[in-house]
N, C-alpha and C positions, 0 to 999 in steps of 0.2 A: 505494498500499501504505501502510494507517494505522496508528500506531502502537497495540499495545494499550491498552485501557482497564478498568480492574476493573470488574465488574457494578455494584456498588453504585455506585461517582462517573458510570458511565456512566446509571445510573437517575436520580441526583439532577440531575444536568446536564437530561440530557431533559425532566424534571419544569420544571426553573427556566426554560429556555426556552420551553416551552408555558406556563408562569406569565407571562411576562414580555409572550409576544403576546396573554395575556385580561387584562391588567391596561391593555393599549392601547386594548382594546376600551371598557371603563370609563371611562377617561378620556374619551373622546370622549362617555360617553354621562352621564356627570357634570357636563360642561362645555359639549356642542352648543347653539345655538340653537334650532335647529330643532324642532318634536317628533317629526318624522323618524326624526332621529338620537338623541336622548336619552328617547322614550317606545316606537317602533316599533322602533328598534334595527336602522336597515338600514346594517348595515355591517361589516366585519370587520377584521382585520390578523392580519401573519405576520411570524416571524422567516426571514429566508434566512441562507445562508454568504455570502461575499465573492463567490461567482462570479454568485450570485442565484437559486440552488436553495432548494426550499423546506426549512427543517429543521422548524419547529415554526407552529402557528396555534390561533387559538382558538376557541370553542363557537361558532362564527358563520354562517356563510351559505355553504353548499358550493358554489352556481357563484364566488360572489368566490374562496374559497379556491382551486378547481381554476385558477382566472386568473392569480392571484397566483404559481403556481407560473412562469410567465410572465413577469411585469412588469417585474422587475428585471434578468432576460437581457435582453430587448426593449431596455429603458432602456437596458442597458451598450452596446449595439449604438448608439445615437445620440448618448451621453453617456459615454466613454473614464473609465476610473478617476484617470486624469490629472486631470482636471478638477474633480473633488471636494474638498471641503474639510473641516475638521470646521464641524459648525453648520448644514452644507447642508442644505435641504428641498424636493424638486425636485416637481414637481406636475405632471400629465398627465391626458387620458381620451380621450386619439385610440385608438381601437379596434383597428387595426394595431400598436399600437405594447403588445402583452399585455394588451386589454382586451377591453370586454365592448362598453359604451354610454357614450354623454356624461355622461349624470347619475353616473356613477360613477366618481368622481376618485379616486385616485390618492397619497398622499405617501409620498415614498421619503427617507429618512432614513439615509446612509453612516454607519456607526459605527467610530469611529477606536478605535484601543488601541496603544498602543508605536508608534506613528510608521507604522501603514499599517491598511486596511481588513479589517478582522475579520466583519464582517456589514453585513446590512442590517435597519432597523427599517420596517415598512411598511403602510400605514393606505389603507383603502378607506372611504371615506364615500358614500354618496348623498346629491347635494345637490338641496333641492325644487324648485331652477331651474336650469337652466342655460345660458338663455337660449333663441331657438329663436322659433318662428311664434306658439307659444300659450302662456301660464300651465303651470309645470310639466313644461316640453319635449317634452311627448308628443305628435307632430304624426299621426294618425290617417291623415292622406292627403299625408304625406310622401312624395316620390320623389328625394331625395337627402340626403347628410349634411346639408349645410349648412341644412336647413331646421329643423334637428333642435336645434340650441344652437351654441355657443361651443366650437370643437375646439381643445384646448389639448394641442400637444407639450410633451417636458419642457423647463419650463421654472422657473428656482429664485427661489421666492417668497419665502426665509428663509438667512439667512447666519450667521455669530457676531458678526456687529454688529447685527441684527434682521432685520426687515420689509424685504423689498426694496418700497418703496412703489408706485415706477413700476408696476411690473407688475403690483403687487396691486392697485392703481389699475384698470390696465386690464381685468383679469378683472373685477373688479367693476362696474364700468362696461358690460358685457355681459350681465348678468344680473339679473333682477327680484328686489327683495327683499337690495340690496346689505348692508343691515345683518346681517342675518340670515346672508347666505352669507359675511361677514367673520368670523360667530364662529363657523360651523363649519369655517371653514378656520383658525383660531387651536385651535381644540379638535384637528382633525388634525395640526398643527405641536405642540403639547401633548403628543398620544398617541404624538409617534413619539420625544420627545423622555424620557417614562417609558422606552420602549421601551431606547432606549439608554444612559438610566442603569442599568435592570435587566444588560443584555449585559455594559457595562463592569463593575458588580459581579462577574456571574460569572465575567467574563473574571479578574478582579483576586484574585480568590477561591480560584480553583483552577491561575488558570496558562493563558496562551495555548496553550500545545503539548498540555496536556491537553485544552482546550476542543474545538479543532479536531480533535483523534483522535477525542474524542466525537461529534463533528458527522458526521464521516467513519466511524464506527461506525454511530451512527443512520443515515445511507445507506445503508451496505453489509446491515444488518441487515435492512431495510426492503426489500430487494432480495430478500434471501434468502428470508423473509417470503413475499411477493408468486411468485417464482416454486415454492415450496412448494404453495402455494395453485393456484395454474394445473397447478399437474404432478396435481393430484388431479380434474381436468374430463377428463372424455374425449376425447381429439383430434377432430378434427370444424370443420364448418362449419355454423355455424348463421344461419339470418337473420330478420330481425324488422323490422315498418315501423310507424309512426304517422303521424297526417294532423293537420296545421294545419287550422281550420276553413276557411281561407280564409289568400290573400295581400295581406290588408288593402287593396284596392283592388277589382279588378273581379272575379278569377280565383275559381275554387271550391275544393276542397281542395288542401292542397298534402302532397307526400308527403316523410317522413323517412325513410331506407332504409338499413341495417346489415347488415353480412357477418360475423360475426365467426370468422376462422380461431384455431384452438388448435392448436400443436403444441408438445406438451414443455409447457414450461417460459416460453413465451411467446403471446403473444395478437395480431391485426392487426384493429383492426375498419376496414372499409372503408364509408366512406359515398358510394361515388362515383355509386351508383344514388340518391341522394337527386335531389330537384327540382331544376332550377335557380335562380338568383336570383331574388326577389318583387318586383316593380315598387314594394310599400308596405314600412313599416319591421318586417318580422320576419326579414331576415335576421340573420345574429349572425357571429362568428368564428371561426376555428378552435380558437381557443384555448376558445371554448365548449363547443364539442364537445369537446374533449380534455376539459375540466371535468367535463363530464357522464360520459364515460366513466369518470373515475376515480373518479368517486363510487358509478356502480353496481357496479363491481367492489371496492371496497374495502367498499362495503356486502353484497354476495353474500360475498366471499372470504376478507377479510382484516378484520374490523372491529376486529379486538385491533391492525392495523397502524399506527407511529405513520408519520401522512400526514407523507411526504417527497419532497427527490426520486427517494431511491432506491427505493422502492417503484411507481415509474413506468417503471421503467427495462424490466423486462420487457415494454410495452405500447407499440403501434405505433399511433397513431391517420391515417388516409390520406383527405383530402377531396378534393373536384373542386373546383379555379378556377373560379370562373364558377357555382356552386353555393349553393344557399341557408345551405352551412356555410362557405364559402368565397368572398364575395362580390368585387367590387372596391369599393374605402374608398371611392368616391362612394357606395352603396349606404346606406339608411336603415338601422339595425338597432336603434331603440330596443326594440322591443317583442321582438326575437330574445332579448333578455339575460336573461327569465326566462320566457317561452315557447317558442320554438324549443330553448330548452335544454332543457325540459320533455318536449319531444316527442324529443329524441335521447336521454334519461335513458327514456322508455316503450318507445323502439323495442329499446334493447340487451337491456331488462328482458323485452321478450317474445321475442325470439330467443334469450335462457340461458334460458328456461322448461322445456325438456326437461331441464336440467342438476340439478334440483331443485324441483320448482313447488310443494312445500312451504316454500319460501323465497320464494317472491314473490306479493303483495299484489296486488288485484284492482286497476282504473284507481281513481285519486283524483284529488283537487283538484289535478292539475299544470298550474296556473297560478295567476297571479299574484291573479289576481280584481280586478286595478287599475280602481280608480274615483277619479277628480283630482280635487279642486276647485279654482277659482285664481279671485281677483277682490281686489280691493281693500277695504279697513277704512275705517272714516267720515273717518279722519286722512289717507288717500290711501297709506298703507303696504300694499304686495304681502302676500297671503298664498294658502298653499299646500297643503291638507290632499291629502297624499297617503298612500291606504289602500289595503290592499291587504285580499282577504278566504281563510279558507279555506274547506274543503271537507268532504265527509264523508270519510274513508279508505275506502278497497280493501279489502274480506275479505279475510280468510284460510282456509287450509285447517284450523283449529283452534279459531278464533274470527270474530265478527262485527267489519264497523271501525267506527272510532274517530268520533265526532261532528264537525265544524267544527275540524279540521286543519288544518296544512300539511306537504307530505310531498315527499322527496325532494330537488330543488333548491335550495328555500327554506328558510325559518327565521324570518321576520320576525313581531314582534308585533304585534298589531292596537292602534290608539290607543282608549285608554276613552275612553267617552261622555262622563266627566266634563270630559275634556282639550278633545277635538274642542267641545263645547259654550262652555268658559269662552277658547279659542284661535280659534275662530271664530264667523263668522255664520249659525252650522247649529245644529240643535238633532238628538234623534235621536229619534225617534217612538217607534221599539220595538227590540229586538233581541230575538229568539230563535229556536231551532231549526227548521229546517225539515222538519216529520214528512214520513216519505214518500219523500222522497226517494232514499235510499239502495236499490241496486237489490238485487231479491228473488237468494235463492240456498240454498243449506244455511246460509251464514251470509253474514247479509245487508249489505251496505254504509251504512257510518256517515251518518249524516245530515248537508246544509249549513244553510246559516245563511242566515235572511232577517234584514234590518238596514235602517232606513229612515231617512233624511237630510232634513229639511226645512231649505230655504234661507229664509235670515234678511235677505236684502238687495235692491236690486233688479235688482245685475245678476252674473250667476257662470259661469262655462267650466267644462262638466262634461266631462271625458275619460274615454274607456272605453279599458281595452285589455287586453282577457281572453279566453281560450281553453275549449273545452269547450261551446258552446254549440251548435254543430253535430255534434259528433262525441263523442258522451259519454263519462263515465269507461267503461272497457271491463270487462267481466263475466270469470273465468275459471270453466275446465271446467263450462261450463254454464251458469254465473252470468248473470244478467242486467245491463245496465247501471245506472248511475246517473240520475236526473236531469238533463238539462243544465243549464249557470248561466243564468241570465237578469237582467237589470237592464233595469226600466222606468221611465219619468219619468210622474207625474200633475200635467199643469199644472193650477195655479189656476182656471183656466177648465173644470174636469172634462174636459179631455182626454188619452187616456193615448197614449203612445207606448213601443216595446220598443226599445233600443238597441242597434244593432250590436255585434259584440266589440270593434271599434276605430271608435272616433268621438267627434267634436269637439260638443257644444250648445254655447249658450247658457241660461241658466236666469235665471227672473224670482223674485219673494218668496212665499212660498208654494209654490212647485214644490216636489215631494217625489221624490226618488230612492229606489227600493223596489230592494237587492240580494236577490237568490237564488242562493245559489251552490251548485254541482251537489253532489250525492249520492254518493257511493260505488258499484264494483262489486261487486257478489253473488261470490260464489264456491261453485261447487257447483250440483245443478240444483234449482229448489227444491221438487222433488217429494221430492227426500232428506232 
């Protein structure tokens, strides 16, 4: 039972906590070395309570935020509070410790005030390289977790005395582009320090008892709002499914299936019928499955609800051990983070279509559309361009889909052509809409993107990791699907090859990579 807090004070504290999380993300973007962080913003920040329950988050990336609802709680199972001290910053990337995939590295700082831990400041940043078999750490043919890069269990890289050089050097010796990685690590550390300063300021201004009571009230109010939203949905069982293009090995489409059971003010999301774990790197964690569920339910039923641990209390997520969403820790998972998470979201959206089709869009670019370039500059330094590509939004009951956007679990920006050409041996040959790629319907799906990259060095690797190449964005209510995703390589000698959705190939000077992202699905029959 929490102490009462007057509504005005509660709102002031709630917004201050959110502002602290948003400031952390801005610190990373202003101080990181890699363009992936400072330009594309592939990062997220959060504030949790002393037990690791999410309290506030930045306007960042849904898949990250859902995962960070678990990260500190899983961290505390391995590193008890008694081991933590003021000034500590711990880093980790193990998927089984409240994580998703190895490139997404979490920095966790305990916030002490009046002699006790009152909160945690957390930043997640995608490292442009985390080691592994290929530059960028996306190994399309990976069959185990160790091929994908350096696995970092909770390790303290900073204390009140400064960086722990031995541990930091160990990490940097196992990744490409050590100088850039160190700059990004320092940016993450600085972000958590900014979060700590803001949280201590809030505690000092309002008093510990009042702030802790406000945090409890935030959880309780969010829970009550979520229960109220669920109670407005007709009781019943709703089923949905979506499909990965393939298992990144030799297999065909892979099913993600969900049964949603709503009873009163609670909901169960059962993924037991989802396919078995894949041989290739499209597996993901139960934390990502939960993140996708949280995103869908909040989007459909409670967009006004403060994202916090409280709003997730009425939701139960069931995954089957050994399945695509709950694999053995030895399985590769790098693509599952942003590809399988989207299949989960689409499966849940399709299951809940009967509760209100006017709330749901047709299928869109629910893929990262990742094309990753890696190589060495003339001075020998490693360079990695991690580029995601938006596509056409699915149409809705009342409008056409927007062209070239990102939907659902992603929120990463593109890297401007000027930055690409200044930082990498690559020239952007063209960038335009992929006209006519949206699916037909009473309302038409949005168009995708056409972008071409010319390689200006003798040797560079390119990695593809995207979906919607085989299974295109679906239409709703008789609407037609959008055009599928397509990536082709035009060799300097005139040969042209189409890349699979998951591949690693070598490129040479004057090879051109053309990305044509998928169009959105249409809504309603074209005749209408």
